[in-house]
Each structure stands twice: as structure tokens, then as C-alpha cells.
N, C-alpha and C positions, 0 to 999 in steps of 0.2 A: 352089399354086406362088407366086402373088402375095404371099400372107401370109408365106410363108417368106422370100421376097426382101426384103420390108419389114422383117421381124424382123432379118435379117442387116444391112440398112442401118442400123437403129437401133443395133445392137450395134457396128458399125464406127464409127459416128458418135460414140458415147460413148467409144470407145477412141482416137479421133483418127486413124483410118486413112482419110485423105482420099481417096487414090487408089482404094482398093477401094470406098468409098462412092460415089464419082463414077461408077465403072463400073457398079455395081449399079443405081444410079438411072437411068442411061442405058438399061439393059435394060428396066426397068419402064416408063419413059416412052415407049419405042419400041413396046412390045408391048401395054400395057394401054390401055383406053379412058380418055378424059379424066376422067370421073367416078370410075372405079375407081382412078385414080392420084392422087386428091386428097391423100391422106396423104403420098405420095411427093413431091408438089409442095411441100408444107409443108417437108419435110426438105431438098429441093433449095434452097429459099430460105434456110433456116438454114445450110446448108453454104456457100452463096455468101457469106453475111454473115460467117461465121466466118473466111473467107479474105479479108475486106476488099472483097469485090465487092458493095458495097451498092447501087450504082446498077442493076446487073443484077438483083439480087434484088427491088428495088422495082418495076422495070419488069415483071418476071414476075408479081408479085402483083397489080399493077394490071390486067394483062391477064386474070387469073383472075377478079378482081372484076367486070370489064367483062362477062365471060361470064355472070355471075350478075345482071347488070343494075345494078351499082353503078359509077357513073362519077365519077371525081375529076379535077380539072384537072391538066394536066401541069405547070403553073406557077401559083402563087398568090402573092398579095401580103398585106401586113399589113391592107390595107383589106378584102380578101376575108375574112380571118380574123375581123376585128372585126365585120363584118356578120353572119357566120354565128353567132358567139357571141351577139351582141345578139338575133338572131332566136330563139335557143334558150333565152335566159334565163328567160322566163315558164314554159316547160316544166321547166327545171332547178330552179327555186325551189320547185316543188311535189313534188320527189322526196324521199321518206322511206324508211326501212327497211321500214315497214309497207306502203307502196305497192309497193315492189320485191317483197316476199315475197308480196303478194296477187296479183301478176300471174299470168296463166295461163302454163303452159309454152309456149315457142316450139316449134311443130311443123312449120312450113313448111321443108322440107329446103333449099331454095335460100337462104332467109334464114339458116338455121343455118350453112350453109357461108359465106355472106357475113360473118356475125359472126366466124367462125373466121379467115377471111383478113384481115378488117379488124383484128382483134387482132394478127395477125402484122405487117401493114403498118405499124401505128402504132408498133410496136417498132422496125422497120427505119428508119422515118423520123426517129427520134432521131439517127441517124448520117448520114442523107443529106439529108433535106428536112424540117426541123422545122415549116415552115409547113403541111405536110399534116396534122400531128398534130391540130390543132384541128378541121379539117374532118372527119377520120375519127372522132374521138371524139364529136363532135356527132351524126354519122350513127348511130353505135353506140347512143347514148342514145335517139335518136328511134325506131330500129328496136326497141329493147327495149320502149319504152312502147307502140308500135303492135302489135307481134307477140308480145310475151311474154318471159318470163325464160329465159335459157339459161346454159350454162357460161361463156360469154364476156361475160356482163353485168358480172361483178365486175371484170375487167380494164377494161371500158368505164368503170366508175365511177372507177377509179384514174386512168385517162388524163384523164377529165374534171376530176378534182381538179387535176392538173398544168396543164391548159389554163386553168382559171379563175385559177390562181395566176399564170401567166405572161402571159396575154393580156387579162385583165379587171381585174386588181389587186383582185379581190374575194376577199381572203384568208379572210374568214369563210365564204363559200360553198365555197371550195376546201377549207377545213378540214372543213366539213360532209361533203363528198363523200369526203374521206380517211377520216373516222371511219365513214362509211356503208360504205365498202369494207372497212374493218377488221372491222366488226360482221358483215358478210355472210360473211366468211371463216371466222369462228369456228364450229367444228363442221361446216364443209363437208367432205364426203368427200374433196375435193381440196385441203384446207387447206395441206398442205405444198407441193404444186405451185404453188398460187396465191401463197403467201408468197415462194417462190423467184422466180416470174415478176415480182412487183410490187415487189421490194425497192427498185430504183432510184427508182421513182415515190413509194413510201412515204417514203423518206428525203428526197426532193426537197421535199415539203411540210413534213416535220419540220424541215428547215433553216430554215424561216421561222417556224414557230409553236411550236417546242419547242427547248430547248437543243441546240445543234449536236452536242455530245458524245454525246447519247443515241442518235444514229444508229449509233454503233459497235456497240451491242448488237443493234440491228435488223439490221444487216448480218451479224453473226455468227450470229444465229438463222436468217436467210435462207439462209446457207451450209449450215447443218445441215439445214434443210428441203429444200434442193436436193439434197443428197447422199442423203437418205432417198427423195426422189422420183426419183432417177436423172437429174436435170436438170443435166448438166455445164455447159451454156451459162450458166445463171443462178448456178451455184455459182461459176464463174470471175468473173462480173460482181459477185457479192457481195464478192469479194475486192478488186475495184477500189473499191467503195463504202467498204469497211472502211479501205482505204489513204487515201482522200480525207479521211475524218473524222479519222484519226490525224495526218496531215501538217499539217492546218490547226488542230488544237485539242488534241491530247493530247501531253504532254511526255515522249516516249520515242522520239526519232528513231533511236537506236542499236538499240533493240529492234525497231522497225518495219523498219529496214534488213535485219536478219536474217530477219524474217518474209517480207519482200518477195522475198528470194532464193528462198524456198520457193514463193511464189506464182508467180514467173516460171517455175520448173521445172514446176509443175503445168500452167500455160497452154501451155508449149511441148510438154509430153508429149501433151496433148490436141489440139494444133495449133489452138488458138483464137487465131489471129493478131491479130485485132482487139483483144481485151482485153489480149493480150500486149504489143503496141506501146503501147497506152494506159498500161499499168502502167509501161512503161519511162520514160515522160515523168515520172511521179512518182518513180520510182527515181532518175533523174538529179538531180532536185531535192534529194532526201534526201542523195544523195552529195555534192552541191555544198555543202550546209550542214554536214555532219559532216566533210567533207574526205577521205573514203575513196575516193580516185580509182582504186584498183585493182579496184573492184567486187567485192571480197571473193572473188576467184577464181571468178567465174561462168564456167561452161563456155562456151567460144566458140561451141559449136553452137547456143546460144540466140540468138545474133546480136544482141547489144545494139546499140541505135541511139542516136546523139546527138540532142539537140533539133533540130539543123539537119536531120538525116536524117528525123526524125519529121515535121517541117514539110513536107518534100518528099513523104513518103508520104501525108500527109493531103490535100495538094493533088492529087496524082496519082490517088488513089482517090476523091476528092470526099467524103471522110469529114469532115463538118462538126463532128461531136462530137469527133473526134480533134484537129482544128484548134483547137477551143475549149480542150481540155484542155492541149495543148502550149503554147498561147499563155499561158494562166493560169499554167502552171508556169514558163515563162521570165520572165514578169512578176514572179512570186514571188521568183525568184532575183535578178533585177535590182533589185527593191525592197529586199531585205534587204542586198544588197551595194552599194546606192546607185549603180547604173549607170542613172541616171535618164533620160539622153538615149536610151539603148538601149530602155528601157522605153517611153518616150513614142513613139518611132518605131514600135515594134512595135504598140502600142495603136492608133495611127493607121492602120497598114497593115491590122490585123485588122478595124477598123470599116469600112474601104473594101471589104473582101472579103465581109463578111456583115452583114446587118441582122437576122439571126435571133436570137431571145431564148433565153438559157440561164440555168438557175438560178444557176450560179456567177458570173453577171455582177456580183454585188455585190462580189466580190473584184477583178474588173476595175476597177470604179469606185473601190474603195479604193486599189489600187496606183497606178492612173493619177492619182488625186487627189494622193497624197503626192508623186509624181514631178513633176507639173505645178507644184505650188506651190513646190517647191524650185527648179525651173528658172525660174519667174517671178521669184524673188528674185535668182537668178544673172544672168539675161539681161535683165530688165525688159521682156520681151515680153508684151503683153497677152493673146495667145492662150493662154498657159499659165495665166494668172490666170483666164480664162473657164472653162477646163477644170476648174480647182480649185474654182471657185464652183459649177459644175454638179455636181461630185461631192458637195459638201456638201448641195446641194438633194436629190439622189437618195438619199443616205444618211439624210437627215431623213425622207423618205417611208418608207424601209425600217424606220426605228425604230418606226413605227406597228404593224408586224407583230410585232416581237420586241425588247424592251429587252435581253434576255439576249445575243442574237447581234449586235446592231448598235450598241448604245450606245457602247461603247469606241471603235469605228471612227469614229463620228460625232464624238466628242469630240476624237480625234486629228486628224481632218481640220479641225475648227474651230480647233484650236490652230495648225495650219500656216497656215490662212487669216488668223487674227488676227495672227500673226507677219508674214505677207506685207503686211498692211494697216497695220503699225506699232502695233498695239494690244498692247503688250508685256505689260502686267499681265493682260489678258484671255487672252493666249496662254499665259502661265504657269499660270493657273488651269485652262485647258482641258487642258494637258498633264497636270497632276496628276489631273484628273478622269478622263482616258483611262486612266492607269496604274491608278488605284483600280478602275475599272470592269472593266478586263481581268483584274485579279487576282480580283475578286469573282465574275466569270463564267467563271473558269478557262481563259482564253485566255493561257497562259503565254508563248507566242511573241509575241503582240501586246503583252503587258505589257513584254517585253524591248524590243520595237521602240519602244514609247512612252518607256521610260526612255532609250533611245539618242537618240531625236530631242529629248527634253527636255534631255539633257546637251549635245547640240550647240547647241541654242538658248541655253543658259546660257553656253557657251564663246564663242559668237559675240556675246553681249551683255556680254562682259567679266567674267562671274562664273565665272572659270576653276575655282577650287577646288570650288565647288558643282557645276559641270558635270562635273568629273572624277569626283566621287563618284557622280553619276547614271550615268555611263558604266561605272563599276566595278560598280554595281548591275545594269546591263544585262548585263554579262559573266556574272555569277552566274546570271541568269535564262536566258541563252543556253546556259550549261552544263547547267542543269537540264533544258532542252528537249532537249539532246543535240547542239546545233549548235556543235560544237567549232571548226570552221573559222571560223564567223562570230564566235565569242567571241575567237578569236585575232586576227581582223582589228580588232576594237574595241580589244583590248589594244595592238596595234601603233600604233593611232591615239593612244591615251593616251600611249604612250612618245614619239611624235612631238611632241605638245603639250609634254610635260615637257622634251624636249631643246631645243625651240625657245625655251621660256621661260628656259632657262639662258643663252642668248646675249643679253647686255645690249644689244649693238649691232645686234640683228636688227630688221628692219622689222616693226612691230607687226601690220601687215595680213597678213603671211605666215601667222600662226597661223590667222586666220579663213578665209583662202582655202583652206587645206588641209582644212577641214571638209567641203567639197563634193566631195572627190575620190572616185573609185570605189574600193571596197574589195574586192579580189579576192585 
């Protein structure tokens, strides 16, 4: 009877029948013993997570792990995380594929269950409490070394790779664990299931050590693996990863817009509310850039949300990952439409709310740096200059991880800082280097941004004809990217400059003042 109920729960969960699944789970958890209902407790946590109830899901999994003798702090700090990782480093540096494969199989049932629920917990913590991720990942690795290899060892390796990347800055060791995870998956009987589960983590490391664009194929392959494995959760998550890679690096916003409508329908159909709302944040950004404000006739039943509404949902549900994504998306729109004060205000507010690290923080640094240095030129306030200088320092450190992904961003930040410091010749050289690097590394959108900022720099320094040419080049690149509304905004700005130049009796400063306006 229990087995039949669990099968019906799995079937209903895959179909997105939340109400029926909830009722069936309640029957199982009420009548079955604690140990007999462990599989149902996993499904209960996943169901809660799919409905944005991450804090409840995490609390439940922590209670189960406590039953198995695994205790984790209710609240942890960066100091706790650093201490735990430093203590684990000697053990981690000795981990190789040969050592993993030579381990005896884990046989202790309590430890096997602990590994299963820790693998679940660490996934949930990406949304709710990222500072628990390093603590759980270190414990999973320690348990593997002490007790033996099990099905959840590979997810443990993947999470350890992420932890090392984020919290130790040891990219070489992080890359080693990422490759180790990949090698252990090949030929594994659960290879499709593992690839589906670990897509987000795999792409996270790839963002730093491989060309950003390659993650699109990884996400697509993971989606296919998830469908083969019947894993709806990770199939939907793979679509989010696919969206992220495309919006930041692949020049086809119009095509992505159409695909995302299909993604939203799939997520709504399966009632995966968390990934649905997350994807809405990216959809809103694409819509803002291409100018398609009618959302292409999306069915009202999907319940599209604005960025403001998504911010409110993130705060209400304590979903720190959603808060991160909607913040990055709003900063993205503000940066490209030059609403720098709004961007800077949002960045400051976000930093006050959370000190948790996220992989996409490098875009936070990039957008905030561009805005801060423009505001510093405008307002002469030293606080903006300090933020700009810090962004250059951070991006310089990131360049050590990947020339492909970070070189053009650093050059553009350096150009803005040189301009701010009055080093005009150095600024012009840096703008040109940023544009060439973005082109060579296939960041079409950032090539367009570089051309635009270079054009503005030239106009503000009285090289109007040359500046207008760069702005026209930017328009072509924005069109190639698919950002029609953004291209139109730059065209309007060019027209404004030309009209102003025609008035012989105009105040010369009027032209330069308009370059700092918000473009919406």
C-alpha cells in the first residue's frame, strides 16, 4: 500500500498536481513509520521548494538530519564557513578520481540516509541560506572519505567544487573537483539523473574557467538528460540556466524571447512556482531591451509579475537566490538604459540585505562599477569613486580566472576610471581595448555597451563627429543582439545631439549635460 501511494505521489508531482500530491503525502506521513516514510519526506521537501516554501523545507530536512545524528547550526557566518573550509583543505587536496573509486562502498544505513538528505539540503540552501552550503558540502566529503562511496558522493563533489570557487578563491582546486565530478559521472548507471541534478553547479564553475557561452550546450544537454530521467524539477532548472547564458552572452534576444514564452508555459503547467518566477525576472529584462511590452500575448493565467512584485515575493518567501536574480536583472536594465542612480541605490540596498556570495556577483560588480564612475563624474562625490575603484580591483582579480569572460569587462571599467581621473588618452585606449576584447570573446552585448560608452566619452570631450560614429556602431551591435528598444534609445540620443548642434546660439554645455540622461 505504501509503495502504491508513493508511486502515485511521484506521478502527481511530475504532472504538477500539487493539491493531490499534498493530500497523498499527508496520508503517508500520518500512517507510516518515520523510517518507512523517508522517501516521502524527500518528496515533501521538494514539493515545498517547488511552491517557494524554502524555509519550511530546509527546517524539515535539518530535523531529519538531526534524527540521523547530523547537526548543523541554525545560523552561520562567513567566519564559520572560512574556518570549516580551511580545516577541510588538507583532506580535499588529496582527493583524486582513483582515491574516490578505490573507496569501499558505504554500507551504514544511517550514514547513507544522511548523505541523501544532505544532498537535498545543500540544493535547498542555494535558495534559502547559502552559508549552510559549505558546511554541508564539507561534511559530505568527510563522510565519504570516512565511510565510503555512495550514490550521493558525486553530488558532494559538485557542491565542493562550487564551495571552493565561492569561498576559498582556489579556482584551480575548484576546477579539479568539477572535472572529478564530470569524470565520475561518465558511465555511471545514473548518469542522466546526475547530469540533470548538477547542471547549475557545473555551469557555475564553467562561468569562471571556460568561455561563458559554452554553458548553453551544457544546459541543453542537462535538459535532455532530465527529461530522459523523468526529473521535472531539474528539467525546468536547466531552462533557467539556458536563459541566463543567452541573455548575457548570445546575440538573439528575439529568439530567446519566443523560447522563454514556451519555458514559462512548461513551468506553469508543472506548477514549479520557484523557477517560474525566477524566469519571469529574466523575461522582463528581455522585454525591456527589445521593447515588446505586450509580453507577446502570454496567457494571463500564468500570472506574470513585474520586477517590483518579484522583489516583494523574494523578500516574503526569504528566497535569497530569487532576490539575487531579480536584483541582477534590474541592475542590467538600469545599466543599459543609463539609470545609474536607480542602479546604485538598488546595489546599496542589496548589499545591506545580504552578505552571501553568489556566482553572478561579477555582473553586480560590473554594473555597479559603471554606474558609480558615471555618478562620480556627475556629482564629484568621493563615495562613488571609491566604489568604482573597488570594482576595478575585484574585476582584476577575476581576470586571473578567465581572460575570456572578464577581460573586456575590466578594460571597460578601467576606461571609465581613467576618464574619471582625467587620464583622457589612457581612457580612450582602454575603451578601444574593451571593444576589441568583447568582439573577440563574442560578448556582442558588451561590445555594444563599450561602443556606446566610448561614443559618449568622445562627445563629452568635444570629438562629436567621431563620437556619433561610435554611437551609430553601437546601434548596429544592439540591433544584432536584438535589443531594438535600446537601439532606438541611442538613435534618439544621436538625433538630440544633431538637433542641438544645429542651434548656433545654444549653450555649448547643454550637449554634454544631456549625455548623462536616463534612456527609457
